[in-house]
N, C-alpha and C positions, 0 to 999 in steps of 0.2 A: 502171601509176603515173600518179598524175594531174599532167598537164601546166599549170603555172601562166604566164601572161604577163602583160606589164606594158604601158601606155598611154604613148605617145610622140606630140606633137602634131608633125606636118610638114605645112608647108603647108596650113593648115588642115584636115588631115583628122586623125583620132586613128588610126594605125596600129599595129600590134602589133611589139612587140619581144621576141625571143626570149631566155630566161634564159640561153642561152649567150654573150650579148653582152653579159651583166654580168660582174662578178667573181663567181668562183669559190672554195671551199674545195677545199683540196687532200685527195683523197680517202686513207684509210689501206688497207695492203694487209697482209693477214694469211694464215697458212697456218692452215687449219682444225681446231679441235680438237674435243673433246668439246659444248662449247657451241654451236660453228658446225654440227657435225653433226646437234644438236639442233634447230636453225634449218633445217637441210635437209628435216629431218621435217617441218616446218611447211610448207615449200614445196612438199614432195611431196603434203600434204593441201589444197594449195590448186589446184594445177594438175597436169593429166597431163603437161605436156612443160614442161622448165625451161629459159630460155633460158640460154645461157655464151657464155664465150669461150674455144676451144680453146688450149692450153697445150702440152702434147706428149700423144701417143699411142705406143703399144707394144703391137702385135698379139700378137706372140710372147708376151711377158712378160703380158698381159692387165692392162694398165695403162693408166691416161688420167688427166693432168692437165686440170682445166678452174677458169676463175675466173668466180666468178658475182658481179655487185653486189648488193648489199642497202642499200636507202637507206630510212631512219627518219625520222619528223618529229622533232623535238627541243622545238619550242616552236610548237604549233598555234594557239595564241590570240595570242601577238606576230605570227604572219604574217597572221592575221585582222585584226587591228588594223593593220597596217603595208598592207595592201591597202585598207582604207577610207580611209585617210588619203591613199593614192594616188589613188583616185576621186575625193575631194572636191576636193583640188589638181589635179586633172585637168578636173576641169568648172567650176573656179573660171579655170583658164588660156582654155579654151573660150570661155567668156562673155565672157573681155575681148578675146578675138580677134574674135569678132563685133560687140562695142561698136566697134572702131577698123574694123573693115569698114562699119559705119553712119556713121561720120563721115566715113570717106573718100569714102562715096557722096554726104553733106549736103555736103562741101565743094564740088562741083561746081555745086551748084544754090543755094547761099546769095550774098549781096551781099559786098562788099569785107570789109565791117566784121563781117559775120557769118562769113567766112570766118576772118579772123584769132582772133576767139575760139574758133572749132571747131579750128584751128591747135594752139593752146595745150592744148585737150582732148585731142588727139590726142597731143601730147607727154607730158601726163600719163600718157594712156594705155599709152603704150610702154614707159614707167620702170615703173607697175605690172606689165605684161607680163614686162619683164626679171626682177623682182623674183619673179614667181609662176613663171617657167620655171625658175629657178635654184630654188626651193622644189619644184619637181615634179620636177628630177632628182634631188635629195636623198632626196625620198620612192621615186622610181623604184629607187634603189638600197639603200634600206631594205627595200623590199618584194621584193626578192629571194629568192625560195624557197632557194636555196642557203645562205643566212644561217639558215634555220629548219628544216635537215634535216643528217643527217649520212651520208655514203655510204663503205661500206667494201667492197672488193674482197677476196674469199675464194677462196684457192687451194684445191682439194678434190683431193685424190688418193685416185681410186676404181679400184676393180675392176673388169674388164669380166668380165659374164657369157658362159658359153661359146657361142660361136658368135653374139656379138650382132651383128646386121647394122647397116651402114650404109646411110642412104636419104636421096635427094636429091628436093626437091619441082620440080624443073624440069629440062627436057631442051631439047636444041637446036629450034628451032622449024622447024627443016628435017626433022625425023625425022618419018617417016610414021605413020599410025594403027597399022598392023600393027607397025611397030618400037617403038613406044610399049606397046602390049599384052605385046610380051615382055620389054621393060623393067620392067615391075610386076612380075616373077618369078610363079614358082608359088603363093606366099601373096598371095591378093589381099586379105587384111585388113590387110595392112601399108601403111601410106602410101606416096605419091610413087613412087618407082622406085629400082632397085639402084642401089647405088654402092660404092665400095670403100675400104678404109682407105687406099689410095694417096692417094683426093679428099680426105683431111682434110689441111689446112694450118695451121701454128701462126698465131695471132691471127684464125683465122677466125671466125666468129660460127654457134654450133651451136645445137640444142635436145637436151635430154637427158629419156630415158625411164628410170626407176630403178625399183628394188623391192627390197623387202629379202627377202633369203636365207631361204626356209622351214627350214631347220635349224637348229636350235638353236645359236647362235653361242657360242665361249668368251667367257667375261666377261672384259673389259680392264681392267686398273687404267691409268689415264693420270693424268700430271701435265704442266700445261701444254698444248703442243701434242703430244707424244710418246705414246705407247702401247706398252705391253709385256704380253703376255700375264700373267696372273695365274698364281701358283705353286700354288695351290689352297689346300688346309687350311694353317693356322698351325701351326707348327713344335712339335713336341712339347714340352712340357718335360722336362728331363734328369733322371733320375734321381737324388734328394739325396745318397744313397751314393755313387753313380758320382763326382758333382760333387766330393763330399768328396774322393774319393779322388785326384781329377785337379788339386784345390787344391794350390798351391805352400804350402811350410813358411811359419807365420808369420815375421817377422821380429823379434828381439828389440831394441827402441830403445837405440842406444849411449848411454852419458851423455855429457855434454859440458859444457864451461864454459858460462858465461852469455855470454861474449864471442865464444865459438866461431860461425863462419858455419855453417849449414844446409848440408848436402850438395846438389848441383846436383839430382838425382833427387827432393829434398824441396821443392823450391822450387815453389809452387803458383801458377799464374796464374788470373786470373778467368775466370770461366766465359762463352763467349759464347753469346748465343740461338740458336736452329735458326731458321733461315728457309725452310726446307723446306715446300714447299706440299703441303697435304693432298690426298691421293689422291683424283680422281673416278673411280667405278665406271660405264662403261658398261654396261649389263643388256641391251641391244639390239645385235644386229648392224647395222655399217652396211652403208646400200644398195649396190646394185652397178648398174652400167650395163648396160640390158637392151638398150638403139636407141639410134643417135646418128642425128640429123636434121640434114641440110644444109638451110635453109631458102630459099625464094624471096628473090633479091636485093632490098632495100629501093630502090625507087625515090623520088626527091625530086620534091616537088612543086615546080614554077614558082611564087614568089611574086611578084606583080603589084608593078611599080614606080610608086611614087606622085610 
């Protein structure tokens, strides 16, 4: 995912301001349904390993719950225009600062009368800089990339493939080369080193390798985020003769006077429109986890102080 940054004027230097320092929209949290599993298929087509956050894992039951972040752009043109406006306001503010530095230098070399005029120009420049700085700050908040994208955290309930391995990409630096070779395991094609399910902790960052089962899966009929196995073919229509035999005897309407109230069982109520969602049919089996990888810890780079 592309990382966008804004510009902040600090002490005469244009420094980088991380988007996390600006206001962010609260992300959504959903449980994966048919639409989200289709999106997971798109992730699988784009990358061999999918980054995720581990929520829970049960090796005995062969189940794992992971949280995957999905960020999509909502207004690319608006973000582009906001960044162009931010760039222009940043250049204007920087030019004003250069002019102020020039006036400060000239104030040391001019006569007394010229210095007074120069002092007035410096005051005007400072007022312009204050206004330009306020406009730049407003443009910086407007150009925040989080204003032009939507982030959703999706919880996927996945099955573990039988004997799905857990691997880790780092080991202690004190381990000897011979021990490292042993920790790689018998299968040299697997990445990293051998690890155990006990090494997996809730909330840790992991990477998943998924695959779609080759066996033809049972077609699932789903509504919303829940799914149940389809019951097969539709029920056959009952024999008309049998249906007629089972039908109750028709009631003869009783005669009543115009002022008489209808019986309670004859009182009709207005029909309520059905709100049941149309079922969504999943024709493909859902992917399973064939490997869990514990990536190397991310080292934070030191940002130089200005």
